[in-house]
C-alpha positions as CSV (number, residue, x, y, z in Angstrom):
1,X,24.5,5.4,-31.0
2,X,25.8,1.8,-31.2
3,X,26.9,0.5,-34.6
4,X,26.4,-3.2,-35.5
5,X,29.6,-5.0,-36.4
6,X,28.4,-7.2,-39.2
7,X,26.3,-5.1,-41.5
8,X,27.0,-7.4,-44.6
9,X,25.5,-10.6,-43.1
10,X,23.1,-12.2,-45.5
11,X,20.3,-14.7,-45.0
12,X,20.9,-18.4,-45.7
13,X,18.4,-20.7,-47.3
14,X,18.0,-24.3,-45.9
15,X,18.1,-26.6,-48.9
16,X,15.9,-29.2,-47.1
17,X,13.1,-26.9,-45.9
18,X,13.4,-24.0,-48.3
19,X,13.2,-21.6,-45.3
20,X,15.6,-18.7,-44.7
21,X,17.6,-17.9,-41.5
22,X,20.3,-15.5,-40.4
23,X,22.7,-14.8,-37.7
24,X,23.2,-11.0,-37.1
25,X,26.0,-9.5,-35.1
26,X,24.5,-6.6,-33.1
27,X,27.6,-5.2,-31.4
28,X,28.0,-4.4,-27.7
29,X,25.1,-4.0,-25.3
30,X,23.2,-5.6,-22.5
31,X,22.3,-9.3,-22.6
32,X,19.0,-10.9,-21.3
33,X,20.1,-10.4,-17.7
34,X,21.2,-6.8,-18.2
35,X,24.9,-7.7,-18.2
36,X,27.0,-5.7,-20.7
37,X,28.5,-7.8,-23.5
38,X,31.0,-6.7,-26.1
39,X,29.3,-9.0,-28.6
40,X,25.7,-10.0,-29.1
41,X,24.1,-12.0,-31.8
42,X,20.5,-12.4,-32.9
43,X,19.5,-15.7,-34.5
44,X,16.3,-16.0,-36.5
45,X,14.9,-18.7,-38.7
46,X,11.8,-19.9,-40.4
47,X,11.3,-17.1,-43.0
48,X,9.4,-18.2,-46.1
49,X,11.3,-15.6,-48.4
50,X,14.6,-13.9,-48.5
51,X,12.9,-10.6,-48.5
52,X,11.1,-11.3,-45.2
53,X,14.5,-12.3,-43.6
54,X,16.1,-9.1,-44.9
55,X,13.3,-7.0,-43.5
56,X,13.7,-8.5,-40.1
57,X,17.5,-8.0,-40.2
58,X,17.0,-4.4,-41.0
59,X,14.6,-3.9,-38.1
60,X,16.9,-5.6,-35.7
61,X,19.9,-3.5,-36.9
62,X,17.8,-0.3,-36.4
63,X,16.8,-1.3,-32.9
64,X,20.4,-2.1,-31.9
65,X,21.7,1.2,-33.3
66,X,18.9,3.1,-31.4
67,X,19.6,1.2,-28.2
68,X,16.1,-0.4,-28.2
69,X,17.0,-4.0,-29.0
70,X,15.6,-6.5,-26.5
71,X,17.4,-9.8,-26.2
72,X,15.2,-12.8,-26.6
73,X,14.9,-14.8,-23.4
74,X,12.7,-17.6,-22.0
75,X,12.3,-15.8,-18.7
76,X,8.7,-16.2,-17.4
77,X,6.5,-13.7,-15.7
78,X,6.9,-15.6,-12.4
79,X,10.6,-15.6,-12.6
80,X,10.7,-11.9,-13.3
81,X,8.3,-11.0,-10.4
82,X,10.4,-13.2,-8.1
83,X,13.6,-11.3,-9.2
84,X,11.8,-8.0,-8.9
85,X,10.6,-8.7,-5.4
86,X,14.1,-9.4,-4.3
87,X,15.4,-6.1,-5.8
88,X,12.6,-4.0,-4.5
89,X,13.0,-5.3,-0.9
90,X,16.0,-3.1,-0.5
91,X,14.1,0.1,-1.4
92,X,10.8,-0.2,0.5
93,X,9.5,-1.0,4.0
94,X,9.1,-4.7,5.0
95,X,5.3,-4.1,5.3
96,X,5.3,-3.0,1.6
97,X,7.2,-6.1,0.6
98,X,4.7,-8.3,2.5
99,X,1.9,-6.5,0.7
100,X,3.5,-7.0,-2.7
101,X,4.0,-10.7,-2.0
102,X,0.4,-11.2,-1.1
103,X,-0.7,-9.6,-4.4
104,X,1.9,-11.5,-6.4
105,X,0.3,-14.7,-5.0
106,X,-2.7,-13.9,-7.2
107,X,-0.5,-13.5,-10.3
108,X,2.1,-16.2,-10.4
109,X,-0.2,-19.2,-10.1
110,X,-2.3,-18.0,-13.1
111,X,0.2,-16.4,-15.5
112,X,3.6,-17.1,-13.9
113,X,4.5,-19.6,-16.7
114,X,3.8,-17.1,-19.5
115,X,7.0,-16.0,-21.2
116,X,7.7,-12.4,-20.2
117,X,8.3,-11.2,-23.7
118,X,5.0,-12.8,-24.8
119,X,2.9,-11.1,-22.1
120,X,0.3,-8.8,-23.6
121,X,-2.6,-6.7,-22.5
122,X,-5.2,-9.3,-23.5
123,X,-3.6,-11.8,-21.1
124,X,-3.7,-9.3,-18.3
125,X,-7.3,-8.4,-19.0
126,X,-8.2,-12.1,-18.7
127,X,-6.3,-12.3,-15.4
128,X,-8.3,-9.3,-14.0
129,X,-11.6,-10.9,-15.1
130,X,-10.7,-14.2,-13.6
131,X,-9.6,-12.7,-10.3
132,X,-13.0,-10.8,-10.1
133,X,-14.9,-14.1,-10.6
134,X,-12.8,-16.7,-8.8
135,X,-9.7,-15.0,-7.3
136,X,-10.2,-16.2,-3.7
137,X,-8.3,-19.2,-2.4
138,X,-9.9,-22.6,-3.2
139,X,-12.3,-20.8,-5.7
140,X,-14.4,-19.3,-3.0
141,X,-15.7,-16.4,-5.0
142,X,-14.0,-13.4,-6.5
143,X,-11.6,-10.7,-5.2
144,X,-12.9,-7.2,-4.6
145,X,-12.3,-4.5,-7.3
146,X,-9.9,-2.8,-4.9
147,X,-7.7,-5.9,-4.6
148,X,-7.7,-6.5,-8.3
149,X,-6.6,-2.9,-8.8
150,X,-3.8,-3.5,-6.3
151,X,-2.7,-6.5,-8.4
152,X,-2.8,-4.3,-11.6
153,X,-0.7,-1.7,-9.9
154,X,1.9,-4.2,-8.8
155,X,2.1,-5.6,-12.4
156,X,2.4,-2.1,-13.8
157,X,5.2,-1.2,-11.5
158,X,7.1,-4.4,-11.9
159,X,6.8,-4.4,-15.7
160,X,8.0,-0.8,-15.8
161,X,11.1,-2.0,-14.1
162,X,11.4,-4.8,-16.7
163,X,11.3,-2.2,-19.5
164,X,14.0,-0.2,-17.7
165,X,16.1,-3.4,-17.3
166,X,15.9,-4.1,-21.0
167,X,13.7,-7.2,-20.6
168,X,10.7,-5.7,-22.4
169,X,10.3,-3.1,-25.1
170,X,6.9,-1.8,-23.9
171,X,4.9,-2.4,-20.7
172,X,1.7,-4.3,-21.6
173,X,0.0,-3.2,-18.4
174,X,-0.2,0.3,-19.8
175,X,-2.7,-0.8,-22.5
176,X,-4.6,-3.3,-20.2
177,X,-7.9,-2.4,-18.6
178,X,-8.2,-3.3,-14.9
179,X,-11.5,-2.5,-13.2
180,X,-12.0,1.2,-12.6
181,X,-12.2,2.7,-9.1
182,X,-15.6,4.0,-10.1
183,X,-16.9,0.5,-10.1
184,X,-16.0,0.1,-6.5
185,X,-18.9,0.2,-4.1
186,X,-17.7,2.0,-1.0
187,X,-18.5,-0.2,2.0
188,X,-20.9,1.4,4.5
189,X,-18.9,3.2,7.1
190,X,-19.8,2.0,10.6
191,X,-19.3,4.6,13.3
192,X,-20.5,5.4,16.8
193,X,-22.2,8.6,17.8
194,X,-20.8,10.7,20.6
195,X,-23.0,9.1,23.3
196,X,-21.8,5.6,22.3
197,X,-18.2,6.6,22.4
198,X,-18.8,8.1,25.9
199,X,-20.6,5.0,27.1
200,X,-17.8,2.6,25.9
201,X,-15.0,4.7,27.4
202,X,-16.9,4.9,30.7
203,X,-17.3,1.1,30.8
204,X,-13.6,0.8,30.1
205,X,-12.5,3.4,32.6
206,X,-9.9,1.9,34.9
207,X,-9.1,-1.1,32.6
208,X,-5.6,-1.5,31.2
209,X,-6.9,-0.8,27.7
210,X,-9.0,2.2,28.6
211,X,-6.4,4.9,28.1
212,X,-5.4,3.4,24.7
213,X,-9.1,3.4,23.6
214,X,-9.4,7.0,24.8
215,X,-6.3,8.0,22.9
216,X,-7.6,6.5,19.7
217,X,-11.1,8.0,20.1
218,X,-9.9,11.5,20.8
219,X,-7.0,11.7,18.2
220,X,-8.1,9.6,15.3
221,X,-4.7,8.0,15.2
222,X,-4.1,4.7,13.5
223,X,-3.7,1.5,15.7
224,X,0.0,1.2,14.9
225,X,0.7,4.8,15.7
226,X,-0.8,4.4,19.2
227,X,1.1,1.2,19.8
228,X,4.4,2.8,18.7
229,X,4.0,5.9,20.8
230,X,6.9,6.4,23.2
231,X,7.3,8.6,26.3
232,X,10.0,10.5,24.5
233,X,7.3,11.7,22.0
234,X,4.9,12.8,24.8
235,X,4.9,16.4,26.2
236,X,2.1,16.4,28.8
237,X,3.0,19.9,30.1
238,X,2.4,21.4,26.7
239,X,-0.4,18.9,25.9
240,X,1.4,17.6,22.7
241,X,2.4,14.2,21.3
242,X,4.5,13.6,18.3
243,X,3.5,10.7,16.0
244,X,6.8,9.4,14.6
245,X,6.8,5.6,14.5
246,X,4.5,2.6,14.3
247,X,4.2,-1.0,15.5
248,X,2.5,-3.3,13.0
249,X,2.1,-7.0,12.3
250,X,3.8,-8.4,9.2
251,X,3.0,-12.0,8.5
252,X,1.8,-12.2,12.2
253,X,5.1,-11.0,13.5
254,X,5.6,-7.7,15.4
255,X,7.4,-5.1,13.3
256,X,8.8,-1.8,14.6
257,X,9.0,1.0,12.1
258,X,10.8,4.3,12.6
259,X,8.3,6.1,10.4
260,X,4.5,6.4,10.1
261,X,2.4,4.9,7.3
262,X,2.9,8.1,5.1
263,X,6.5,8.5,6.1
264,X,5.9,11.8,7.7
265,X,5.6,12.6,11.4
266,X,3.1,15.0,12.9
267,X,2.2,16.7,16.2
268,X,-1.2,16.4,17.8
269,X,-2.7,18.5,20.6
270,X,-4.2,16.7,23.5
271,X,-7.5,17.4,25.3
272,X,-7.5,17.8,29.1
273,X,-9.2,14.5,29.6
274,X,-6.7,12.7,27.5
275,X,-3.8,14.3,29.3
276,X,-5.1,13.0,32.6
277,X,-5.6,9.6,31.1
278,X,-2.0,9.4,29.9
279,X,-0.7,10.6,33.2
280,X,-2.5,7.7,34.9
281,X,-0.7,5.3,32.5
282,X,2.7,6.9,33.5
283,X,1.9,6.3,37.2
284,X,0.8,2.7,36.6
285,X,3.9,1.9,34.6
286,X,6.2,3.3,37.4
287,X,4.6,0.7,39.8
288,X,5.0,-2.1,37.3
289,X,8.7,-1.2,36.7
290,X,9.3,-1.4,40.4
291,X,7.4,-4.6,40.9
292,X,9.1,-6.5,38.0
293,X,12.6,-4.9,38.2
294,X,14.9,-6.5,35.7
295,X,12.0,-8.5,34.3
296,X,10.5,-5.3,32.8
297,X,11.2,-5.0,29.1
298,X,11.4,-1.3,28.9
299,X,10.9,-0.1,25.3
300,X,9.7,3.3,26.5
301,X,6.2,2.5,25.1
302,X,3.2,4.4,26.4
303,X,0.7,1.7,25.7
304,X,2.2,-1.7,26.3
305,X,1.8,-5.0,28.2
306,X,2.3,-5.3,32.0
307,X,6.0,-6.3,31.5
308,X,6.7,-3.4,29.0
309,X,6.6,-5.5,25.9
310,X,4.5,-4.1,23.0
311,X,1.0,-5.2,22.4
312,X,0.7,-7.5,19.3
313,X,-1.4,-5.4,16.9
314,X,-3.7,-8.4,15.9
315,X,-4.3,-9.3,19.6
316,X,-4.9,-5.7,20.4
317,X,-7.7,-5.5,17.8
318,X,-9.2,-8.8,19.0
319,X,-9.3,-7.5,22.5
320,X,-11.3,-4.5,21.2
321,X,-13.8,-6.9,19.5
322,X,-14.1,-8.9,22.7
323,X,-14.8,-5.9,24.9
324,X,-17.3,-4.3,22.4
325,X,-19.2,-7.6,22.4
326,X,-19.0,-8.0,26.2
327,X,-20.5,-4.5,26.7
328,X,-23.3,-5.2,24.3
329,X,-22.3,-2.3,22.1
330,X,-23.0,-1.9,18.4
331,X,-20.2,-3.8,16.6
332,X,-17.6,-1.7,14.9
333,X,-14.0,-2.5,14.1
334,X,-11.1,-0.8,16.0
335,X,-10.2,1.1,12.8
336,X,-13.8,2.4,12.8
337,X,-12.9,4.4,15.9
338,X,-10.7,6.5,13.6
339,X,-13.7,7.0,11.3
340,X,-15.8,7.8,14.3
341,X,-13.4,10.5,15.4
342,X,-13.3,12.1,11.9
343,X,-17.1,12.0,11.5
344,X,-17.7,13.6,14.9
345,X,-15.0,16.3,14.3
346,X,-16.3,17.2,10.9
347,X,-19.9,17.2,12.1
348,X,-18.9,19.6,14.9
349,X,-17.6,22.0,12.3
350,X,-13.8,21.3,12.7
351,X,-12.2,22.4,9.5
352,X,-11.4,19.6,7.1
353,X,-7.7,20.7,6.9
354,X,-7.4,20.4,10.7
355,X,-9.0,16.9,10.7
356,X,-6.7,15.8,7.8
357,X,-3.6,17.0,9.7
358,X,-4.7,15.1,12.9
359,X,-5.5,12.0,10.9
360,X,-2.1,12.1,9.1
361,X,-3.7,12.3,5.6
362,X,-1.3,13.4,2.9
363,X,-4.0,15.6,1.4
364,X,-7.2,17.2,2.6
365,X,-8.9,15.7,-0.5
366,X,-8.4,12.3,1.0
367,X,-10.3,13.4,4.1
368,X,-13.1,15.0,2.0
369,X,-13.5,12.0,-0.2
370,X,-13.5,9.5,2.7
371,X,-16.0,11.5,4.7
372,X,-18.1,13.0,1.9
373,X,-21.3,11.8,3.7
374,X,-20.5,14.3,6.5
375,X,-19.7,17.5,4.5
376,X,-23.1,18.3,3.1
377,X,-24.6,18.7,6.6
378,X,-21.6,20.8,7.7
379,X,-21.9,22.9,4.6
380,X,-25.6,23.5,5.2
381,X,-24.9,24.7,8.8
382,X,-22.2,27.0,7.6
383,X,-24.5,28.4,4.9
384,X,-27.0,29.3,7.6
385,X,-24.4,30.9,9.7
386,X,-23.3,33.2,6.9
387,X,-26.9,34.0,6.0
388,X,-27.6,35.0,9.6
389,X,-24.5,37.3,9.6
390,X,-25.9,39.1,6.5
391,X,-29.6,39.2,7.2
392,X,-29.6,39.3,11.0
393,X,-26.5,41.4,11.8
394,X,-27.7,41.9,15.4
395,X,-28.1,38.2,16.1
396,X,-25.5,36.6,18.3
């Protein structure tokens, strides 16, 4: 426990205004920037009575003795978030920093000038309401509930850090009320049926992108995981691939990550058709290496450009859109191919835990929640199977 140095300081009355003020020595502790100081002082003025000044002095002494004193500072919300983003960049992935900066862009223009120590839950609630109504750039409508919740999460995390750093006594985000996840209308999931997947892959057979589309359709992998797949992670003899790394786009620049989205690698079994498709890629790449020689930028990637360089994730998705349109297929996003895989697998009776593992979900509950529209039909089929085992024991 820290003891204050000047416990006998007394308030002083201004003869001109009749108001009371004091200067209180609080002893050693962190200053407004978190730097340890041997001596700190609290200055307060404007009290109408001596008793009010003494009451505030007593409160400040108690806070200093308990280690809960917060040094007054004119630091703004915007300044703190900028400082926090710099510090957090050393602890998280670049893609996460980019995500944080995009969310911070919704905060700083609106409440960035508010003093950090004056920030309260009411201000945050007004921010959330404003973002829902007119959060888009140039006032073009509001942000989605999901995006506003992301903003609230960023604020909560950064303000928790402000409390730990001694800039705030309490985190106002904890008593604010961002929109609830229950208010989010889940977008309609667009998927293809098995016949549509088969038709598209047939039309793309022999194209440079065909094997990549086939890999995504039969594994449910994320785009970045497919683009980051290397030959070192492929074992065709044992029909296995290891998903260890990703290639993503951050601020439109290609970024190579040594981990997956969840930070955990996983192994995936390959179907016979997919094994043959990947073998064809290996043969084609061997020819391209010979043809280009030193001009081949070998990064050991399975799915890459003719010269070995990685596909840009954004262009890769645009190529998908172009080819879907060219073939006159029902429009779905490239990411919807992942949803298609999961829907078809669950509909076929593949256990949810197996599907979750192949998708790389951290929990089977995520899979069950995302694809809750599939599970009732699967459950009904399984109920009928059990009923037949009981009431028709001779049935095959």
